[in-house]
N, C-alpha and C positions, 0 to 999 in steps of 0.2 A: 214260822211258829207264831201263834197268837200272842198278844201282849200279856194275857193273864197267865199263860203257861210260862212265858219269859219271866214274869215277876215271881212266880212260884218256884222256878228252878234256877235262874241265873242272875237275877237282878242284883243280888248282893255282891257279885263279882264285877260289877260295872263301875266300881269306884265312884259312886255318886257322892259318898261322904256326907257329913253334916247330918242334920235332923231327918232329911229325906232318906239318906242311906241307912240311918238307924231304924227308921220305920220299915224299910224294905228288908233289912236283916231280921227284925223281929217277926215280920209276917212270914218270911221264908223259913224261920225256925233255926237260925244260926247266925254266926258272926261272919264277917268278910274273910274269905280265904286269902291269906297273905301272899301265897304264890301266885294265885290267879290275879290278885289285885295289882301285881307288878306288870301284868300283861296288857299291852295297849289294846283298847277297844275301839270299835268303829264309832266315830263321833255321832253319826245319825242315830245309831242304836242307843247310845248313852242319852241323847236328847229325848228319844222316844220313851225310854224308861223314866227319866227324870220328869218329863211332862206328865206321865200317867200317875206317878206317885204324888206329885204336887197336886194334881186334880183331885185324887182320892182324898188326900189330907185336908185340902181346903174345903172340899164339898162336905166332908164329914164334920169338920169344925163348924161350918156354917149351919148345918142341920141342927146343931145344938145352940145356935146363937139366940134363938127365941125361947130356949128352955126345954124344947121337945123335939127330938129327932124322930120323924114319922116314917112309917113304912112307905108312904107315897113319895117321900123325898128320895129314899133309896131306890124305889122303882123308877123314878125319873132319871137318876144317875145310871141305872142299868140300861135304860132306853137310849140315853145319850151316848153311852159307851158300847152299845150293842153287846151286852153281856148275855151270852146264851146260857141255857140251863146247865150245860156241862161245866161252865166256868163260874157259876154263881157262888160256889163255896169259896173260891179264891178271892173273888171280888169282895164278898162279904167279910172275909177275914181281914183284908186290908182296911176296909171301911170302918169296921168295929175297932180295930187297933188304933186307927187315927183318931176316932172319937174320944178314946180314953187315954191317948198318949200324954206324957208329961210335957212334951214340947207344945208351945203355943202356936197359934196360926201365924204370928208374926215371923217366927223362925222359918216356917215352911215357905211363906210368901217371899221373904228376902232371898232365900236360897234359890227359889224358882226364878226370880228376876236375874240373879247372878248367872244361872246356868242357861237360861233361855233368852236373855236380852231384855232389859227394862223397856216396858211399853211396846214390846214386839207384837206383830199380828198373832203369833203363836199364843202369847199370854192373853191376848184379847179373846181368842177362842175359849180359853179356860175361864176367863171372867164372864163371858156370855153364858157359859154352862152354869156357873154359879147363880147368875140371875134367873135362869130357867128353873133351877131347882128351888130357889127361894119363892118363885111365883106359884108353886104347887098349892100351898095352903094360904095364899094371900101374903102380901108383904107386911112384915112386922117391923117396927122401928129398929129393933135390935139387929135384924137382918140387914136393913138398909145401912145402918152404921157400920156393920161388919163389912159389907160390900165396898163401902167408901174407904175404909181402912186398908182392906186388901188391895184395892185398885191403886192406892197411893204407894203401898209397899212394892207392888208389881211395876211401878214406874210410870203410871199414867197421870198426866197433869190434869188440872181442873177442867180444861176445855175438852180433853179426851174423855174424861169421866162423864161430863155432861152429855157428850155425843152418845156414849154407850147407854147412859141412863135413859135417854129419849127413846131408844129402841124398845125399852121394856116398860116404861111408865108413860105418863102423859107427855106430849099429845098421844093420841091413839097409836098403838103399836103398828098399825098398818098405814100410818100417815106416810105417803111417799116422800114428802119433803124431809121428814125426820130421818127416814131410812137412808136417804142419800146425803144427809148432813148439810143441807142447804136451806136458805131462807125461802119461805113461801113466795112465789111470784118471780123467782130467779129466771133469767132468760135461757134460751135454748142452749147457748154456748156454755153457760155455767152448769146446766143440767148434764150436758154431755161430758164436760170435764170432770165433774164429780163422779159420774158413773164409771168412766174409764179408770179413774184413780182407784175407785173401790174394787173394780174387777181385778186390777193388778195386785192390790193388797190382800184381797180375801178369796181369790179363786182357790178351790180345793187342791189344785195341783201345787200351789204354794205351800199349803199345809203338809202335803206329802213330802215335799222337798225339804222342809224344815224339821222333819222328824215327828210330826203329829201321828200317833198310831192310826192305822186304818180303821180301828174300831171306833175312833172318835170323829171321823171325817163327817159324820152326820151333822154336826154343828156348823161346819164350814159350808156344807151343801145347802142346809136350810137358810143360812144367811145369804148365800149367793142367789138362791131362788127369790128371796125377799128383795134383793137389790135389783134383779132383773124385772120383777113384777112392778116395783116402784118406777123404774125407768120407763117401762111400757105404759104405765098409767099417765105419766107426765108427758110423754111424747106421742101417745097414740099408736105406738109400734105394736104390730101383731106378729105373733110367732106362727 
């Protein structure tokens, strides 16, 4: 079952709880069924749903950070999540509810960190998606402030935030040194060590194993392609 059908039909029974669970219940049109709530659920499925709701909520809140939620920003969300035409209504319903929900982004971010692990690669996938959405109409200061606050709440320290920010701002986004997170001029051993560490952390198979929905793997695949291309440029490797 695709993630959008899951959210529309069963997410409220996965005992997500908190503000993310409240958003899921509102979008699905009902409250959590008490009988079903007592039934143990698969951990990976619970993480999959939690990740998706958190991504929707934080993307929708960020789209309004600069005072205007644009159609282009939602279109980017759809592209990142591979929302096909048959599921657009479900995705739009969650997105619009999140934009207008009473809960602030802080509550969503803190619960996401609790459910998915502070500073985890899974949450870095989510944070990268937020950066990509923000980039659609150019970065506004309000969006940059929002991204910094969300990153902190998701458990990323200053060094990790700087590394993520370099992938999307200056130096150029295609700078191989920035992509591998190493200083320009580093030796071959440092380049190789950085590359293998990044492959281990960001390979799409890791995302699948940690419960990232298949609809969202595009972000992990794109990052892995950038990592491979950066390594190739610095080492002269040919595929």
